[in-house]
VEXVEX-349497 format. One record per residue (C-alpha): residue in one letter; x, y, z. Coordinates in Angstrom, 3 decimals, always signed. Layout:
<sites>
+------+----------+----------+----------+
! type !       c1 !       c2 !       c3 !
+------+----------+----------+----------+
!    A !        X !        Y !        Z !
...
+------+----------+----------+----------+
</sites>
This chain:
<sites>
+------+----------+----------+----------+
! type !       c1 !       c2 !       c3 !
+------+----------+----------+----------+
!    X !   +0.000 !   +0.000 !   +0.000 !
!    X !   +1.588 !   +3.352 !   -1.045 !
!    X !   +2.682 !   +5.572 !   +1.810 !
!    X !   +2.487 !   +2.745 !   +4.335 !
!    X !   +5.231 !   +2.685 !   +6.957 !
!    X !   +6.811 !   -0.726 !   +7.386 !
!    X !   +7.909 !   -1.646 !  +10.912 !
!    X !  +10.792 !   -4.008 !  +11.522 !
!    X !  +10.725 !   -5.776 !  +14.925 !
!    X !  +14.523 !   -5.869 !  +15.199 !
!    X !  +14.754 !   -2.098 !  +14.818 !
!    X !  +11.925 !   -0.717 !  +16.901 !
!    X !  +12.478 !   -1.975 !  +20.430 !
!    X !  +15.002 !   -1.103 !  +23.093 !
!    X !  +17.490 !   -3.448 !  +21.453 !
!    X !  +17.440 !   -1.536 !  +18.140 !
!    X !  +20.747 !   -2.139 !  +16.477 !
!    X !  +21.291 !   +0.420 !  +13.762 !
!    X !  +24.475 !   +2.411 !  +14.107 !
!    X !  +25.106 !   +5.596 !  +12.151 !
!    X !  +28.822 !   +6.306 !  +12.099 !
!    X !  +29.496 !  +10.028 !  +11.886 !
!    X !  +32.291 !  +10.605 !   +9.369 !
!    X !  +31.908 !  +14.404 !   +9.350 !
!    X !  +28.606 !  +14.817 !   +7.512 !
!    X !  +26.180 !  +17.572 !   +8.429 !
!    X !  +23.320 !  +15.287 !   +7.365 !
!    X !  +23.861 !  +12.576 !  +10.018 !
!    X !  +21.049 !  +14.000 !  +12.228 !
!    X !  +18.777 !  +13.940 !   +9.165 !
!    X !  +19.564 !  +10.266 !   +8.587 !
!    X !  +18.694 !   +9.485 !  +12.210 !
!    X !  +15.483 !  +11.513 !  +12.014 !
!    X !  +14.364 !   +9.858 !   +8.780 !
!    X !  +15.048 !   +6.398 !  +10.199 !
!    X !  +12.913 !   +7.297 !  +13.207 !
!    X !  +10.069 !   +8.506 !  +10.975 !
!    X !   +9.884 !   +5.100 !   +9.273 !
!    X !  +10.022 !   +3.187 !  +12.542 !
!    X !  +13.739 !   +2.544 !  +13.065 !
!    X !  +15.639 !   +3.363 !  +16.225 !
!    X !  +19.298 !   +4.156 !  +15.763 !
!    X !  +22.419 !   +5.242 !  +17.581 !
!    X !  +24.941 !   +7.803 !  +16.316 !
!    X !  +28.626 !   +7.115 !  +16.980 !
!    X !  +31.677 !   +9.053 !  +15.915 !
!    X !  +34.138 !   +7.154 !  +13.749 !
!    X !  +36.533 !   +7.339 !  +16.713 !
!    X !  +34.002 !   +5.536 !  +18.959 !
!    X !  +33.190 !   +2.714 !  +16.535 !
!    X !  +35.998 !   +0.322 !  +17.450 !
!    X !  +35.398 !   +0.379 !  +21.207 !
!    X !  +31.614 !   +0.199 !  +20.726 !
!    X !  +31.988 !   -2.786 !  +18.393 !
!    X !  +34.328 !   -4.614 !  +20.756 !
!    X !  +32.168 !   -4.162 !  +23.869 !
!    X !  +28.769 !   -4.728 !  +22.195 !
!    X !  +27.686 !   -8.328 !  +22.703 !
!    X !  +24.827 !   -8.049 !  +20.201 !
!    X !  +26.233 !   -6.554 !  +17.029 !
!    X !  +24.214 !   -4.029 !  +15.008 !
!    X !  +22.024 !   -5.314 !  +12.201 !
!    X !  +22.954 !   -2.305 !  +10.091 !
!    X !  +25.930 !   +0.053 !  +10.139 !
!    X !  +25.616 !   +3.277 !   +8.142 !
!    X !  +28.827 !   +5.138 !   +7.307 !
!    X !  +27.754 !   +8.726 !   +6.699 !
!    X !  +29.328 !  +11.251 !   +4.381 !
!    X !  +32.068 !  +13.703 !   +5.210 !
!    X !  +34.103 !  +16.618 !   +3.917 !
!    X !  +37.504 !  +14.975 !   +3.571 !
!    X !  +39.047 !  +12.613 !   +1.050 !
!    X !  +39.604 !   +9.004 !   +2.123 !
!    X !  +43.263 !   +9.333 !   +1.172 !
!    X !  +43.904 !  +12.454 !   +3.332 !
!    X !  +46.186 !  +11.974 !   +6.314 !
!    X !  +44.024 !  +11.846 !   +9.439 !
!    X !  +40.784 !  +11.422 !   +7.475 !
!    X !  +37.989 !   +9.518 !   +9.250 !
!    X !  +38.420 !   +5.773 !   +8.862 !
!    X !  +37.845 !   +2.481 !  +10.608 !
!    X !  +40.416 !   -0.223 !  +11.313 !
!    X !  +40.616 !   -2.976 !   +8.702 !
!    X !  +39.699 !   -5.683 !  +11.247 !
!    X !  +36.538 !   -3.787 !  +12.279 !
!    X !  +35.624 !   -3.292 !   +8.596 !
!    X !  +35.990 !   -7.057 !   +7.999 !
!    X !  +33.961 !   -7.880 !  +11.139 !
!    X !  +31.150 !   -5.538 !  +10.101 !
!    X !  +31.124 !   -7.032 !   +6.593 !
!    X !  +30.804 !  -10.539 !   +8.142 !
!    X !  +28.280 !   -9.791 !  +10.897 !
!    X !  +26.092 !   -6.862 !   +9.789 !
!    X !  +24.654 !   -5.163 !   +6.754 !
!    X !  +26.438 !   -1.940 !   +5.857 !
!    X !  +25.472 !   +1.193 !   +3.946 !
!    X !  +28.126 !   +3.681 !   +2.870 !
!    X !  +26.874 !   +7.137 !   +1.874 !
!    X !  +29.163 !   +9.413 !   -0.195 !
!    X !  +32.405 !   +9.492 !   +1.836 !
!    X !  +31.190 !   +6.270 !   +3.508 !
!    X !  +30.882 !   +4.617 !   +0.075 !
!    X !  +34.384 !   +5.729 !   -0.832 !
!    X !  +35.676 !   +4.356 !   +2.471 !
!    X !  +34.001 !   +0.991 !   +1.796 !
!    X !  +35.717 !   +0.899 !   -1.602 !
!    X !  +39.115 !   +1.786 !   -0.160 !
!    X !  +38.956 !   -0.614 !   +2.801 !
!    X !  +37.814 !   -3.454 !   +0.552 !
!    X !  +40.703 !   -3.032 !   -1.863 !
!    X !  +39.019 !   -0.793 !   -4.445 !
!    X !  +40.310 !   +2.550 !   -5.663 !
!    X !  +39.222 !   +6.130 !   -4.949 !
!    X !  +40.725 !   +9.234 !   -6.521 !
!    X !  +40.036 !  +12.877 !   -7.297 !
!    X !  +37.084 !  +13.088 !   -9.684 !
!    X !  +37.778 !  +14.307 !  -13.202 !
!    X !  +34.514 !  +16.233 !  -12.874 !
!    X !  +33.187 !  +16.776 !   -9.324 !
!    X !  +29.436 !  +16.401 !   -8.925 !
!    X !  +27.498 !  +18.942 !   -6.896 !
!    X !  +23.748 !  +19.333 !   -6.909 !
!    X !  +20.946 !  +17.370 !   -8.499 !
!    X !  +21.908 !  +14.568 !  -10.896 !
!    X !  +20.114 !  +11.731 !  -12.631 !
!    X !  +20.950 !   +8.239 !  -11.311 !
!    X !  +20.504 !   +5.607 !  -14.022 !
!    X !  +20.095 !   +2.010 !  -12.966 !
!    X !  +22.111 !   -0.609 !  -14.842 !
!    X !  +20.618 !   -3.474 !  -12.801 !
!    X !  +17.486 !   -3.646 !  -10.661 !
!    X !  +17.847 !   -3.003 !   -6.929 !
!    X !  +14.585 !   -3.891 !   -5.223 !
!    X !  +12.011 !   -1.157 !   -5.814 !
!    X !  +14.588 !   +1.562 !   -6.513 !
!    X !  +14.328 !   +2.636 !  -10.132 !
!    X !  +16.833 !   +5.495 !  -10.089 !
!    X !  +15.955 !   +9.133 !  -10.561 !
!    X !  +17.122 !  +12.513 !   -9.335 !
!    X !  +19.544 !  +12.489 !   -6.397 !
!    X !  +21.816 !  +14.955 !   -4.616 !
!    X !  +25.549 !  +14.608 !   -5.223 !
!    X !  +28.271 !  +16.489 !   -3.420 !
!    X !  +31.675 !  +14.930 !   -4.008 !
!    X !  +35.054 !  +15.839 !   -5.439 !
!    X !  +36.389 !  +12.285 !   -5.278 !
!    X !  +35.073 !   +9.234 !   -7.041 !
!    X !  +35.237 !   +5.479 !   -6.786 !
!    X !  +37.081 !   +4.264 !   -9.875 !
!    X !  +37.202 !   +0.582 !   -8.934 !
!    X !  +35.093 !   -1.319 !   -6.427 !
!    X !  +36.490 !   -4.262 !   -4.467 !
!    X !  +36.241 !   -7.746 !   -5.890 !
!    X !  +32.735 !   -9.171 !   -5.570 !
!    X !  +30.948 !   -5.808 !   -5.756 !
!    X !  +28.561 !   -4.994 !   -8.592 !
!    X !  +27.785 !   -1.569 !  -10.075 !
!    X !  +24.016 !   -1.151 !  -10.338 !
!    X !  +23.687 !   +2.615 !  -10.828 !
!    X !  +25.637 !   +5.452 !  -12.402 !
!    X !  +25.338 !   +9.092 !  -13.401 !
!    X !  +26.662 !  +10.948 !  -16.415 !
!    X !  +29.935 !  +11.674 !  -14.575 !
!    X !  +30.055 !   +8.949 !  -11.894 !
!    X !  +30.358 !   +5.350 !  -13.073 !
!    X !  +30.111 !   +3.933 !   -9.527 !
!    X !  +27.154 !   +5.898 !   -8.124 !
!    X !  +25.442 !   +2.840 !   -6.629 !
!    X !  +27.254 !   -0.435 !   -5.917 !
!    X !  +26.284 !   -3.560 !   -3.991 !
!    X !  +27.847 !   -6.671 !   -2.523 !
!    X !  +26.182 !   -9.558 !   -0.720 !
!    X !  +25.567 !   -7.520 !   +2.462 !
!    X !  +26.570 !   -3.966 !   +1.605 !
!    X !  +25.412 !   -0.974 !   -0.421 !
!    X !  +27.625 !   +1.949 !   -1.418 !
!    X !  +25.880 !   +5.087 !   -2.682 !
!    X !  +27.902 !   +8.021 !   -3.947 !
!    X !  +24.799 !  +10.215 !   -3.732 !
!    X !  +22.845 !  +11.334 !   -0.664 !
!    X !  +19.634 !   +9.302 !   -0.275 !
!    X !  +18.683 !  +11.184 !   +2.876 !
+------+----------+----------+----------+
</sites>
């Protein structure tokens, strides 16, 4: 039924296990608010808090969202997560990387990120190359000066824009979006 809000039992109670990892994005509160509006409870952590939270949390999150950020993944001191935590999340949770978070997923998985030949800022058209559930593509907000030029082995490109070949990529338990779905 159009407009119906779907509730997920694992994400609405006191044991809600969705973590939004703040990588420097101003839209992290918006992500949390939108999740709440559709029935999800979530917790915001800084990228510096992720490792200790992961190690002490007996019940791992069902979903980890890596938000966007202002820096480049190859900058010294840029927000990141340790390789062993990345691998653990990929094994034990679903993961969504948004903008900078998508670039970080690519880098940590062995893909390649570099300065974009043509940065994308503003509204762009996302074209789907493969179906992804009900998402059919359309207008999205982009705001990035870097781009994913090669995804890790096992990932599939399912959406692109005129200037961004890797706008939407998936693996068995992860989604990387170069645009801002929030």
